[in-house]
C-alpha positions as a Markdown table, in Angstrom:
| # | Residue | x | y | z |
|---|---|---|---|---|
| 1 | Met | 5.6 | 75.3 | -68.4 |
| 2 | Arg | 3.1 | 76.5 | -66.3 |
| 3 | Leu | 1.4 | 73.1 | -65.6 |
| 4 | Val | 4.9 | 71.7 | -64.6 |
| 5 | Gly | 5.3 | 74.5 | -62.3 |
| 6 | Val | 2.1 | 73.9 | -60.7 |
| 7 | Ala | 2.9 | 70.1 | -60.6 |
| 8 | Val | 5.9 | 70.6 | -58.8 |
| 9 | Leu | 4.2 | 72.9 | -56.1 |
| 10 | Ile | 2.0 | 70.1 | -55.5 |
| 11 | Leu | 3.9 | 66.9 | -55.9 |
| 12 | Leu | 7.1 | 68.3 | -53.8 |
| 13 | Pro | 5.5 | 68.8 | -50.7 |
| 14 | Ile | 3.4 | 65.7 | -50.8 |
| 15 | Ala | 6.9 | 63.7 | -51.6 |
| 16 | Val | 8.6 | 65.5 | -48.9 |
| 17 | Ile | 5.7 | 64.6 | -46.2 |
| 18 | Leu | 5.6 | 60.9 | -47.9 |
| 19 | Ile | 9.6 | 60.5 | -47.1 |
| 20 | Val | 9.3 | 61.8 | -43.7 |
| 21 | Trp | 6.1 | 59.5 | -42.9 |
| 22 | Arg | 8.3 | 56.6 | -44.2 |
| 23 | Arg | 11.2 | 57.6 | -42.0 |
| 24 | Leu | 9.2 | 58.0 | -39.3 |
| 25 | Arg | 7.5 | 54.8 | -39.4 |
| 26 | Trp | 10.9 | 53.0 | -40.0 |
| 27 | Lys | 12.4 | 54.7 | -37.0 |
| 28 | Glu | 9.6 | 53.9 | -34.5 |
| 29 | Lys | 10.0 | 50.4 | -35.4 |
| 30 | Ala | 13.8 | 50.6 | -34.9 |
| 31 | Arg | 13.1 | 52.2 | -31.6 |
| 32 | Ser | 11.1 | 49.3 | -30.6 |
| 33 | Ala | 13.7 | 46.7 | -31.3 |
| 34 | Phe | 16.4 | 48.9 | -29.9 |
| 35 | Phe | 14.4 | 49.7 | -26.6 |
| 36 | Trp | 14.2 | 45.9 | -25.7 |
| 37 | Glu | 18.4 | 45.7 | -26.4 |
| 38 | Val | 18.8 | 48.6 | -23.8 |
| 39 | Gln | 16.3 | 46.6 | -21.4 |
| 40 | Lys | 18.7 | 43.8 | -21.3 |
| 41 | Val | 21.5 | 45.8 | -20.2 |
| 42 | Ile | 19.5 | 47.3 | -17.6 |
| 43 | Val | 18.3 | 43.8 | -16.4 |
| 44 | Ala | 21.9 | 42.5 | -16.4 |
| 45 | Ala | 22.4 | 45.3 | -13.9 |
| 46 | Gly | 19.8 | 43.7 | -11.7 |
| 47 | Phe | 17.0 | 45.6 | -12.0 |
| 48 | Gln | 13.3 | 44.5 | -12.8 |
| 49 | Pro | 11.2 | 45.8 | -15.3 |
| 50 | Leu | 8.2 | 47.5 | -14.2 |
| 51 | Gly | 6.9 | 48.5 | -17.6 |
| 52 | Trp | 6.8 | 51.7 | -19.6 |
| 53 | Gly | 10.7 | 52.1 | -19.0 |
| 54 | Arg | 10.5 | 51.9 | -15.4 |
| 55 | Tyr | 12.9 | 49.4 | -13.4 |
| 56 | Ser | 13.5 | 48.8 | -9.6 |
| 57 | Arg | 16.2 | 47.3 | -7.6 |
| 58 | Asp | 16.6 | 46.6 | -4.0 |
| 59 | Arg | 13.1 | 49.1 | -3.8 |
| 60 | Lys | 15.2 | 52.1 | -5.6 |
| 61 | Gly | 13.8 | 53.2 | -8.8 |
| 62 | Phe | 15.6 | 53.5 | -12.6 |
| 63 | Lys | 14.2 | 54.7 | -15.8 |
| 64 | Met | 14.8 | 55.3 | -19.3 |
| 65 | Glu | 13.4 | 57.1 | -22.2 |
| 66 | Leu | 14.2 | 56.4 | -25.8 |
| 67 | Ser | 13.2 | 59.0 | -28.7 |
| 68 | Thr | 13.8 | 58.7 | -32.4 |
| 69 | Asn | 15.4 | 62.0 | -32.5 |
| 70 | Pro | 17.5 | 62.8 | -34.7 |
| 71 | Leu | 15.1 | 61.3 | -37.2 |
| 72 | Phe | 17.6 | 60.9 | -40.3 |
| 73 | Ser | 20.5 | 59.4 | -38.3 |
| 74 | Arg | 21.1 | 55.6 | -37.2 |
| 75 | Gly | 21.1 | 56.6 | -33.6 |
| 76 | Phe | 18.5 | 57.5 | -31.1 |
| 77 | Thr | 18.2 | 59.8 | -28.0 |
| 78 | Leu | 18.8 | 57.8 | -24.8 |
| 79 | Arg | 18.4 | 59.2 | -21.2 |
| 80 | Met | 18.7 | 57.0 | -18.3 |
| 81 | Ala | 18.2 | 57.9 | -14.7 |
| 82 | Ala | 18.8 | 56.6 | -11.1 |
| 83 | Tyr | 16.3 | 57.9 | -8.4 |
| 84 | Ser | 18.3 | 59.7 | -5.5 |
| 85 | Thr | 16.8 | 61.0 | -2.1 |
| 86 | Thr | 18.2 | 64.3 | -2.4 |
| 87 | Ile | 17.5 | 67.1 | -4.7 |
| 88 | His | 19.8 | 69.2 | -6.8 |
| 89 | Glu | 20.1 | 70.7 | -10.4 |
| 90 | Phe | 23.0 | 70.7 | -12.6 |
| 91 | Glu | 24.3 | 69.6 | -16.0 |
| 92 | Leu | 27.9 | 68.5 | -17.4 |
| 93 | Lys | 28.8 | 68.4 | -20.7 |
| 94 | Arg | 31.8 | 66.6 | -22.2 |
| 95 | Gly | 34.7 | 68.6 | -23.1 |
| 96 | Arg | 34.0 | 71.3 | -20.5 |
| 97 | Pro | 35.6 | 71.4 | -16.8 |
| 98 | Val | 34.0 | 69.5 | -14.2 |
| 99 | Pro | 33.5 | 70.9 | -10.9 |
| 100 | Ala | 35.0 | 69.1 | -7.8 |
| 101 | Glu | 32.2 | 68.4 | -6.1 |
| 102 | Phe | 30.8 | 66.8 | -9.0 |
| 103 | Arg | 34.1 | 64.9 | -10.0 |
| 104 | Ala | 31.9 | 61.4 | -9.2 |
| 105 | Phe | 30.1 | 62.1 | -12.6 |
| 106 | Ala | 33.3 | 62.7 | -14.8 |
| 107 | Pro | 34.1 | 58.9 | -15.6 |
| 108 | Leu | 30.3 | 59.0 | -17.3 |
| 109 | Leu | 31.7 | 61.8 | -19.6 |
| 110 | Glu | 33.9 | 59.3 | -21.4 |
| 111 | Arg | 31.0 | 57.8 | -23.0 |
| 112 | Trp | 27.9 | 60.1 | -22.7 |
| 113 | Pro | 27.8 | 63.8 | -24.0 |
| 114 | Ser | 25.9 | 65.1 | -21.0 |
| 115 | Val | 25.3 | 63.8 | -17.7 |
| 116 | Gly | 24.3 | 65.4 | -14.0 |
| 117 | Lys | 21.3 | 65.6 | -11.7 |
| 118 | Met | 17.7 | 66.9 | -12.4 |
| 119 | Phe | 16.0 | 67.2 | -9.3 |
| 120 | Ile | 16.3 | 63.8 | -7.7 |
| 121 | Glu | 17.3 | 61.9 | -10.9 |
| 122 | Cys | 21.1 | 61.3 | -11.7 |
| 123 | Tyr | 21.0 | 60.8 | -15.3 |
| 124 | Ala | 23.1 | 60.3 | -18.6 |
| 125 | Ala | 21.9 | 61.4 | -21.9 |
| 126 | Gly | 23.0 | 61.3 | -25.7 |
| 127 | Val | 22.3 | 60.0 | -29.0 |
| 128 | Ile | 23.5 | 56.5 | -29.2 |
| 129 | Asp | 23.2 | 53.7 | -32.2 |
| 130 | Thr | 24.5 | 50.8 | -29.6 |
| 131 | Pro | 23.1 | 49.5 | -26.5 |
| 132 | Pro | 24.8 | 51.3 | -23.2 |
| 133 | Leu | 27.2 | 49.6 | -20.9 |
| 134 | Val | 26.1 | 47.4 | -17.8 |
| 135 | Glu | 28.8 | 49.6 | -16.2 |
| 136 | Asp | 27.0 | 53.0 | -16.9 |
| 137 | Val | 23.8 | 51.8 | -15.3 |
| 138 | Gln | 25.6 | 50.7 | -12.1 |
| 139 | Ala | 27.5 | 53.9 | -11.9 |
| 140 | Leu | 24.1 | 56.0 | -12.2 |
| 141 | Ala | 23.0 | 53.6 | -9.3 |
| 142 | Asp | 25.8 | 54.5 | -7.3 |
| 143 | Leu | 25.7 | 58.2 | -8.0 |
| 144 | Ala | 22.1 | 58.1 | -6.8 |
| 145 | Lys | 23.4 | 57.0 | -3.4 |
| 146 | Leu | 25.6 | 60.1 | -2.9 |
| 147 | Pro | 24.3 | 62.7 | -0.7 |
| 148 | Leu | 24.7 | 65.5 | -3.0 |
| 149 | Glu | 22.3 | 68.2 | -2.4 |
| 150 | Lys | 22.1 | 71.9 | -3.3 |
| 151 | Asp | 23.0 | 74.4 | -0.4 |
| 152 | Trp | 20.3 | 76.9 | -0.3 |
| 153 | Arg | 21.9 | 80.6 | 0.5 |
| 154 | Gly | 21.1 | 84.2 | -0.6 |
| 155 | Gly | 18.3 | 84.9 | -2.8 |
| 156 | Thr | 15.3 | 87.2 | -1.9 |
| 157 | Phe | 12.2 | 86.5 | 0.1 |
| 158 | Thr | 8.9 | 88.7 | -0.3 |
| 159 | Ile | 6.1 | 89.1 | 2.3 |
| 160 | Arg | 2.6 | 91.0 | 2.1 |
| 161 | Glu | -0.4 | 90.5 | 4.5 |
| 162 | Gly | -4.1 | 90.6 | 3.8 |
| 163 | Phe | -6.3 | 90.6 | 0.9 |
| 164 | Glu | -5.7 | 93.4 | -1.9 |
| 165 | Lys | -8.8 | 95.3 | -3.0 |
| 166 | Asp | -8.7 | 93.8 | -6.4 |
| 167 | Val | -8.5 | 89.8 | -5.5 |
| 168 | Pro | -8.9 | 87.8 | -8.8 |
| 169 | Gln | -11.6 | 85.3 | -9.1 |
| 170 | Trp | -9.3 | 82.7 | -9.8 |
| 171 | His | -7.7 | 83.6 | -6.5 |
| 172 | Trp | -10.9 | 83.8 | -4.6 |
| 173 | Arg | -14.5 | 83.4 | -5.9 |
| 174 | His | -17.0 | 85.9 | -5.0 |
| 175 | Asp | -18.6 | 83.1 | -3.1 |
| 176 | Gln | -15.6 | 81.9 | -1.2 |
| 177 | Arg | -14.5 | 84.5 | 0.9 |
| 178 | Pro | -17.5 | 85.1 | 2.6 |
| 179 | Lys | -16.8 | 81.5 | 4.2 |
| 180 | Leu | -13.8 | 82.8 | 6.2 |
| 181 | Pro | -13.9 | 84.3 | 9.5 |
| 182 | Lys | -14.0 | 87.9 | 9.9 |
| 183 | Asp | -10.8 | 88.0 | 11.7 |
| 184 | Val | -8.9 | 85.5 | 9.0 |
| 185 | His | -5.1 | 86.0 | 8.9 |
| 186 | Arg | -3.7 | 85.9 | 5.4 |
| 187 | Thr | 0.2 | 86.3 | 4.4 |
| 188 | Cys | 1.4 | 85.8 | 1.2 |
| 189 | Val | 5.2 | 84.8 | 0.7 |
| 190 | Ser | 7.7 | 84.0 | -2.1 |
| 191 | Tyr | 11.2 | 82.7 | -2.5 |
| 192 | Trp | 11.8 | 82.6 | -6.1 |
| 193 | Thr | 14.6 | 80.2 | -7.6 |
| 194 | Gly | 13.9 | 80.5 | -11.3 |
| 195 | Ser | 10.7 | 78.5 | -11.0 |
| 196 | Pro | 7.4 | 78.8 | -9.2 |
| 197 | Leu | 7.4 | 75.4 | -7.9 |
| 198 | Leu | 8.0 | 74.2 | -4.2 |
| 199 | Asn | 11.8 | 74.2 | -3.1 |
| 200 | Pro | 13.2 | 73.2 | 0.1 |
| 201 | Val | 13.4 | 76.8 | 1.6 |
| 202 | Leu | 9.5 | 77.1 | 1.6 |
| 203 | Val | 8.9 | 73.8 | 2.9 |
| 204 | Arg | 11.2 | 74.4 | 5.6 |
| 205 | Leu | 9.0 | 77.7 | 6.3 |
| 206 | Phe | 5.8 | 75.8 | 6.5 |
| 207 | Thr | 7.3 | 73.1 | 8.5 |
| 208 | Glu | 8.4 | 75.4 | 11.2 |
| 209 | Leu | 4.9 | 77.0 | 11.0 |
| 210 | Ala | 3.4 | 73.8 | 11.8 |
| 211 | Asp | 5.8 | 73.5 | 14.9 |
| 212 | Gly | 5.3 | 69.6 | 15.2 |
| 213 | Ala | 1.8 | 69.5 | 14.0 |
| 214 | Pro | 0.9 | 66.9 | 11.2 |
| 215 | Met | 1.4 | 68.4 | 7.5 |
| 216 | Tyr | -1.5 | 67.0 | 5.2 |
| 217 | Tyr | -0.5 | 67.9 | 1.5 |
| 218 | Ile | -3.4 | 67.7 | -1.2 |
| 219 | Ser | -2.8 | 66.1 | -4.3 |
| 220 | Asp | -3.4 | 63.8 | -7.0 |
| 221 | Thr | -2.2 | 60.5 | -5.5 |
| 222 | Asp | -3.2 | 58.1 | -8.2 |
| 223 | Asp | 0.3 | 57.4 | -8.7 |
| 224 | Leu | 3.0 | 57.9 | -6.2 |
| 225 | Ser | 5.6 | 55.3 | -7.4 |
| 226 | Tyr | 8.4 | 58.1 | -8.1 |
| 227 | Leu | 8.2 | 58.9 | -4.4 |
| 228 | Glu | 8.0 | 55.1 | -3.3 |
| 229 | Gln | 11.1 | 54.3 | -5.5 |
| 230 | Ser | 13.2 | 57.1 | -4.6 |
| 231 | Phe | 12.5 | 57.7 | -0.7 |
| 232 | Glu | 11.3 | 55.3 | 2.0 |
| 233 | Arg | 7.8 | 53.9 | 1.6 |
| 234 | Arg | 7.1 | 54.0 | 5.3 |
| 235 | Asp | 7.5 | 57.8 | 5.1 |
| 236 | Ile | 4.2 | 57.9 | 3.2 |
| 237 | Ala | 0.8 | 57.7 | 4.4 |
| 238 | Cys | -2.1 | 58.2 | 2.0 |
| 239 | Trp | -5.8 | 59.0 | 2.4 |
| 240 | Gly | -7.7 | 59.5 | -0.8 |
| 241 | Ala | -6.4 | 63.1 | -1.8 |
| 242 | Ile | -4.6 | 64.0 | 1.2 |
| 243 | Leu | -1.1 | 62.4 | 2.3 |
| 244 | Glu | 1.4 | 62.8 | 4.7 |
| 245 | Leu | 5.0 | 63.2 | 4.0 |
| 246 | Lys | 7.6 | 62.3 | 6.5 |
| 247 | Asn | 10.5 | 63.2 | 4.7 |
| 248 | Pro | 10.8 | 67.1 | 3.7 |
| 249 | Gly | 12.4 | 66.5 | 0.5 |
| 250 | Met | 9.2 | 64.5 | -0.8 |
| 251 | Pro | 6.9 | 67.2 | -1.7 |
| 252 | Val | 9.6 | 69.2 | -3.0 |
| 253 | Ala | 10.7 | 66.3 | -5.4 |
| 254 | Ala | 7.2 | 65.5 | -6.1 |
| 255 | Asp | 6.2 | 68.7 | -7.3 |
| 256 | Leu | 9.6 | 69.0 | -9.5 |
| 257 | Leu | 9.0 | 65.8 | -11.2 |
| 258 | Thr | 5.3 | 66.7 | -11.9 |
| 259 | Asp | 5.9 | 70.0 | -13.0 |
| 260 | Gly | 3.6 | 71.6 | -10.3 |
| 261 | Gly | 0.9 | 68.9 | -10.8 |
| 262 | Phe | 1.8 | 67.7 | -7.3 |
| 263 | Phe | 1.1 | 70.6 | -4.6 |
| 264 | Gly | -2.6 | 71.1 | -4.5 |
| 265 | Gly | -2.4 | 73.0 | -1.3 |
| 266 | Leu | -1.4 | 71.9 | 2.7 |
| 267 | Leu | -3.4 | 71.8 | 5.5 |
| 268 | Val | -1.7 | 72.0 | 9.0 |
| 269 | Ala | -4.0 | 70.3 | 11.7 |
| 270 | Lys | -4.2 | 68.0 | 14.8 |
| 271 | Asp | -6.2 | 65.3 | 13.0 |
| 272 | Gln | -6.8 | 64.2 | 9.8 |
| 273 | Pro | -9.1 | 66.6 | 7.5 |
| 274 | Pro | -12.1 | 65.0 | 6.4 |
| 275 | Gly | -13.8 | 65.3 | 3.0 |
| 276 | Phe | -10.7 | 64.2 | 1.0 |
| 277 | Glu | -11.1 | 60.3 | 1.2 |
| 278 | Ile | -12.4 | 60.4 | -2.5 |
| 279 | Glu | -10.2 | 58.3 | -4.8 |
| 280 | Gly | -9.6 | 60.5 | -7.8 |
| 281 | Met | -10.9 | 63.5 | -6.4 |
| 282 | Pro | -10.9 | 66.3 | -9.1 |
| 283 | Lys | -8.0 | 69.2 | -8.7 |
| 284 | Arg | -11.2 | 71.7 | -8.8 |
| 285 | Leu | -12.3 | 70.5 | -5.8 |
| 286 | Phe | -9.2 | 70.8 | -3.6 |
| 287 | His | -9.6 | 74.3 | -2.6 |
| 288 | Asp | -13.3 | 74.3 | -1.6 |
| 289 | Ala | -12.9 | 70.8 | 0.4 |
| 290 | Ala | -10.0 | 72.9 | 2.2 |
| 291 | Leu | -12.2 | 75.5 | 3.1 |
| 292 | Thr | -15.0 | 73.2 | 4.5 |
| 293 | Val | -12.4 | 72.3 | 7.3 |
| 294 | Phe | -10.7 | 75.4 | 7.4 |
| 295 | Arg | -11.5 | 76.4 | 11.0 |
| 296 | Lys | -10.3 | 72.7 | 12.1 |
| 297 | Cys | -7.1 | 73.5 | 10.9 |
| 298 | Tyr | -4.0 | 75.5 | 12.5 |
| 299 | Phe | -3.5 | 77.0 | 8.8 |
| 300 | Tyr | -3.6 | 76.3 | 5.1 |
| 301 | Val | -1.4 | 76.9 | 2.4 |
| 302 | Arg | -1.9 | 77.1 | -1.4 |
| 303 | Arg | 0.1 | 78.3 | -4.5 |
| 304 | Leu | -1.3 | 81.3 | -6.4 |
| 305 | Trp | -1.7 | 81.7 | -10.1 |
| 306 | Asp | -0.2 | 84.7 | -12.0 |
| 307 | Asp | -2.5 | 87.8 | -12.9 |
| 308 | Glu | -3.3 | 86.2 | -16.4 |
| 309 | Phe | -4.4 | 82.8 | -15.0 |
| 310 | Ser | -1.9 | 81.0 | -17.0 |
| 311 | Trp | 0.6 | 79.5 | -14.4 |
| 312 | Tyr | 1.9 | 79.7 | -10.7 |
| 313 | Ser | 3.1 | 83.0 | -10.0 |
| 314 | Gly | 5.7 | 81.8 | -7.3 |
| 315 | Glu | 3.8 | 83.3 | -4.5 |
| 316 | Tyr | 2.2 | 80.9 | -1.6 |
| 317 | Glu | -0.6 | 82.1 | 0.4 |
| 318 | Ile | -1.0 | 81.2 | 4.2 |
| 319 | Val | -4.5 | 81.6 | 5.6 |
| 320 | Ser | -5.5 | 80.7 | 9.0 |
| 321 | Ala | -8.2 | 81.1 | 11.8 |
| 322 | Tyr | -5.8 | 81.8 | 14.3 |
| 323 | Pro | -2.3 | 84.1 | 14.8 |
| 324 | Val | 0.4 | 82.5 | 12.7 |
| 325 | Asp | 4.0 | 83.8 | 13.2 |
| 326 | Val | 5.0 | 83.8 | 9.5 |
| 327 | Arg | 6.8 | 87.2 | 9.6 |
| 328 | Gly | 8.9 | 86.0 | 12.3 |
| 329 | Lys | 9.8 | 82.7 | 11.1 |
| 330 | Leu | 10.4 | 83.9 | 7.9 |
| 331 | Ala | 13.0 | 86.5 | 9.2 |
| 332 | Lys | 14.7 | 83.7 | 11.3 |
| 333 | Ile | 15.2 | 81.4 | 8.0 |
| 334 | Ala | 16.1 | 84.7 | 5.8 |
| 335 | Ala | 18.7 | 85.5 | 8.6 |
| 336 | Glu | 20.1 | 82.3 | 8.2 |
| 337 | Met | 20.4 | 82.2 | 4.7 |
| 338 | Gly | 21.7 | 85.7 | 4.4 |
| 339 | Ala | 18.8 | 86.7 | 2.5 |
| 340 | Pro | 16.7 | 90.0 | 2.6 |
| 341 | Val | 13.2 | 90.1 | 2.9 |
| 342 | Met | 11.1 | 92.6 | 0.6 |
| 343 | Glu | 7.7 | 93.9 | 1.8 |
| 344 | Ile | 5.7 | 94.3 | -1.2 |
| 345 | Asp | 2.1 | 95.9 | -1.4 |
| 346 | Arg | 0.9 | 93.8 | -4.7 |
| 347 | Arg | 0.6 | 90.6 | -5.9 |
| 348 | Phe | 4.1 | 89.0 | -6.6 |
| 349 | His | 5.6 | 88.8 | -9.8 |
| 350 | Lys | 9.1 | 87.5 | -10.5 |
| 351 | Arg | 10.4 | 90.7 | -12.3 |
| 352 | Leu | 10.3 | 92.1 | -8.7 |
| 353 | Val | 13.3 | 90.0 | -7.7 |
| 354 | Lys | 14.7 | 88.8 | -11.1 |
| 355 | Pro | 15.4 | 91.9 | -13.3 |
| 356 | Leu | 14.4 | 91.6 | -17.1 |
| 357 | Glu | 17.4 | 90.3 | -19.2 |
| 358 | Tyr | 17.6 | 90.9 | -23.0 |
């Protein structure tokens, strides 16, 4: 009897693993076949395949993501999205009321359990076992043309000036601060929106501070196809690890789509800063390269890490060798938005503006 129990304990997990493995292999094979069925529909809508589930029509992008989930079901999780030039974030569910401002999405809810907009992607998603309709693809492409954009009101700004006594080494290494002029100006600001990533309000602040001077974003520029297929290609100029973006929505969209991978800093200068021409420049070199050209720039912006060096805190550091009216510009924008400006004397944490909820 004991041997039977031992055998069950050993063989049962092996049997479960084998069943799951065989099912996964079958589902992956079935997904590959279903992928081509979905692609036929997208191509029938006039889109050209670019590979890896990416498509283009009239220089506008479209994508589809196909998953084997749920594993023990005939269906597959499909998400299709068309790229827009405006930024918003909302989700509509079948069976729930649709706000008047999003009523153009309502027809898709007749066939899809979830539709909406995530950043610049107008999407439809659900578990299906038959290919979608050409009409669905066309509907998403039409929705992406709507200037549906979030109205930024309220919220809270924070501001602090100077260097704190206990600056973390991952903010400023001991050998970096001596490279700054003795009368350096440093202001840290935040506008928390549920995420530490770039948002249109912060980009507006940086743009007003630039006052017409060229703004050079530091970034990994190996693949900018998501920008080229949503915005105008002529608004992008790239030189190695820096780029100039004429549309203020571009850096926000890029940072959101890459989960913070896009924004490696911002240099505002009269002329293109040298030292960033290397293709594939490692991100760990961005800050040192910016300090090399610091005195040639009006100001330098970067996003600070949190106190555990685990992710971004949501605070943005503006450093300059010359006076920059950060406080004045911030007060102007805050007044227009009806948002208070909180003066803080320590590093920003989201709990300063967002109470802990249980």
